[in-house]
Each structure stands twice: as C-alpha cells, then as structure tokens.
Residue, then its C-alpha position, 0 to 999 in steps of 0.5 A: m586399411s591397416r590404420v583403420n583396423e588398428a584404430f578399431q582394435l585400440k577402441y575395442n581394447g579400450y572398451k574391454e579394459s574399461l568394462e573389466e576395471m569397472q567390474t573389478k571395482i564393483i566386486e571390490l567395493t561390494h566385498d567392502l560393503d559386506e564387511h561393513e554390514v557384518v561389523l555393523k551387525t556385530l556392533g548392533e549386538t554390543a553394548p554402546e560403551r564398549k571399546c572397539y578399534r577401527m583402522v583410520g588410514g594405517a593407524l588403529v584408533e581406539s573408540d567406543v561402539q557408540t562413536t564408531q557405529p554412526i561413522l560406519e553407517v555413513k561409510r556403508d551408505n556411501l559404499r552402497t551409493t558408489v556401487s549403484q553408480l558404478k553399476a549404472e555406469l557399467v551398464r551405460v558403457a556396455t550399451e555404448f560398446e554394443q552400439w559401437k560394435k553394431d554401428n561399425k559392424i565389428q565382429v569378434v573373431k576370437q575371444 
C-alpha cells in the first residue's frame, strides 16, 4: 500500500511541478513579448537611418532602425507563437492532471 501511495505522490508532484514550470515560462516569455512591443513602438516613431543597438548573445551590436525593426518583428511573432503553444500545452496538461485525479480518486488533503 505504501508503494502505491508513493507512486501516486510522485506522479502528483510531477504534474504540479510541470504546471508550475509552464506557468513560469509563460510569464517570462510574456514579459519578453511586452518588451519587444515597447521597443518596436519606439522604433516605429524613429527615423529609419538612425543608429540603434541591440543585444546579440552577450554582445551589443550597432545597427540602424531599418535593419533592426524587421528582426525584432520576427522575434516578436515567434514569441507570440511560443506563448500560445505553451498556453495550449498548459491547458492540455491541466486537463490531463484533473482527469488523472478523477480516475484515481485523488483528493487533496493539504495544499
């Protein structure tokens, strides 16, 4: 009986950790997305030939607005896609977790 309880507890903890990690990643990527939006808005109001700088890896790279803006737009679009995929995955895992709890008659005693 004890091994069964341990197995259930491990599976339960695994689901909880997975959900928390996904939520943390979604929040982090959403903040990055918001930062990209602010920068793109600022660059949109700036002359295309004006110098600007952006981080590539750990290095600061000099460029101009005309060159940098399309790169940031692609990154923003990729962030949007990733966030939406992670949200869908989060919903899927949460549903799977709830179904697992229901199927195994798991009741949370203390949270």
